C-alpha positions, 0 to 999 in steps of 0.5 A: 295793404300787401299780398302775402303767402298764406303761410306767412300771414298769421297775425295779420289782418285780412283786407277783404272778404273771402267767399266760399262756393260749394256748387249746388250747396252754398255760397257765402263768406268764409272769412270776413274783412278784418279777420285776424289770421290764425295758423289753423286758417291756412288749410282752409285758405288752401281749400278755397284756392287762396295761396296769397291774401291781401292783408294789413300787417299789425306791427308795433305802434298799430292796433287792430280795429276791434282792439282800438274800438275797445280802447276808444269806448273805454276812454269815452265812458263814465259812470252808469254805462256798459260796453258791448263786445267789439265787432267790425271795429265798433263798440256800442255804449249802452245805459247800465241803469235808468237815468239822466244822460250827460254828454260832454259835447266839447270833448266829443267834438275834440275826439271826432277831430282825431282822424279815422275815429268816429263817435256818434251819440244821442243828444245830451240831457235826456232820460234814458232806460237801462239797456238803451243804446247811447253811442257807437264808437267806431274805428274807420280803417282795419288798422290804426296807429296807436298814437291816435288812441293815445290822443283820444285817451289824453282828451278824455282824461281832461274831462270827468266823463264824456258819456255818463248816465246819472241816477237822479237823487231823490229831492224834497220839493216845495211848491208855492201856488199863487193866485187869489182864485185858488187861495180863496177856494173859488177854483180847485188847484190843478197845478199841484197834482201835475207837479206831484206826478212829474216829480214822482217820475223823476224820483223826487217827493213833494214836501209841502204845497203852500197856497198864497194870494197874488201878494209878493210879500206872502209869496216871499214868506212862503218860499222862505218857509219851505226853505226852512222846512228843508225843501231842496228845490222850490217851484212857484206856480202861477203869476208868471206873466207880465200882467200887473197882478202877476207878482210871482217874480217879484216875490222870488226877488223879495225872498232873496233869490238870485235871478239867473233868468226871467224868460227862456227861449222855449215855446212852450215855456217862455215865461220861465224864471230860474233863481237860486236862494243860497244853494236852493234852486227856485223855479217860476213855472208858467201855466203851460207846464200844467197843460202841455206834456213837454215844456221848459220844465222837462228841459231844465228840471232833470238837469237841476236834480242831477246837480247842475248849477245852470247859468244864463248861458245854459238857458240861452242855449235852449233857443236852438231846438226850443220850439215844440211842434205840439205834435198830437202824440208827444214823442219827447225826448225822441224829437227835436225839442230842446235838442240844439 
């Protein structure tokens, strides 16, 4: 920061607000901090009694906060997002479409390690609406060394996209509903309508629902039948507890499913199973999915539809934030559930 004559200040960055006072008429800001001084500003400065101003000088190798913020936001942004205009050293990143928000958290942390730069985002892995604010990319000083932006751009270049919004592709979903009471018709199936509604909201369609008794061999046969029919995702409903007659996990294994995890550190949803049958995900859904608005289903299924191949480590990470508060009015995803 230095004091310079207003006659020599063109192209420099004002370090402070300058107030204009007209007695009995107004008192307000004539120039705000961060303003890049133009030649036609000189007369206005003189009228305000300012022959000298304090400035940051933009020299070779430095960037104005707004120019730097634009570069920062562009480096961070991937498909499905749009950028607002820079203002006061900040650029807002918004969703350009409805979709599934994905944040590369490790890259985000690397970027925030660069001094004088701050990027704040929403939590990853949630459904967002077009126009929704996703992130703010902020430059701390009025002028920043360009080398810092090059460091950020290099970090982001090593990742496919730090902030992106994916539209979920439409998938054909097969459902295997287990339970002798449903198979025999003694009680009406309640899981199917819930699944149809949930997948419809995610843009996918129900290919077929198969009802089977609590028999591992028949469950396995139904899973393979749906796979052969073209199901791109298979869910099994019911029979997921540890009771002796709850044999759905055994049926998934008998079908040839590669078990990723049986059990998840989420409440509701602890008795969840994830497996893969070749490249087709198979989900074992506990009964809570039928009754609670937000469960392990809502944390995992959109990620799978978005094309992620989940690992046991991904399931384990759900534990931090995996306790739903069961609020009388559900606000998910605007809450801590699944936001570890």
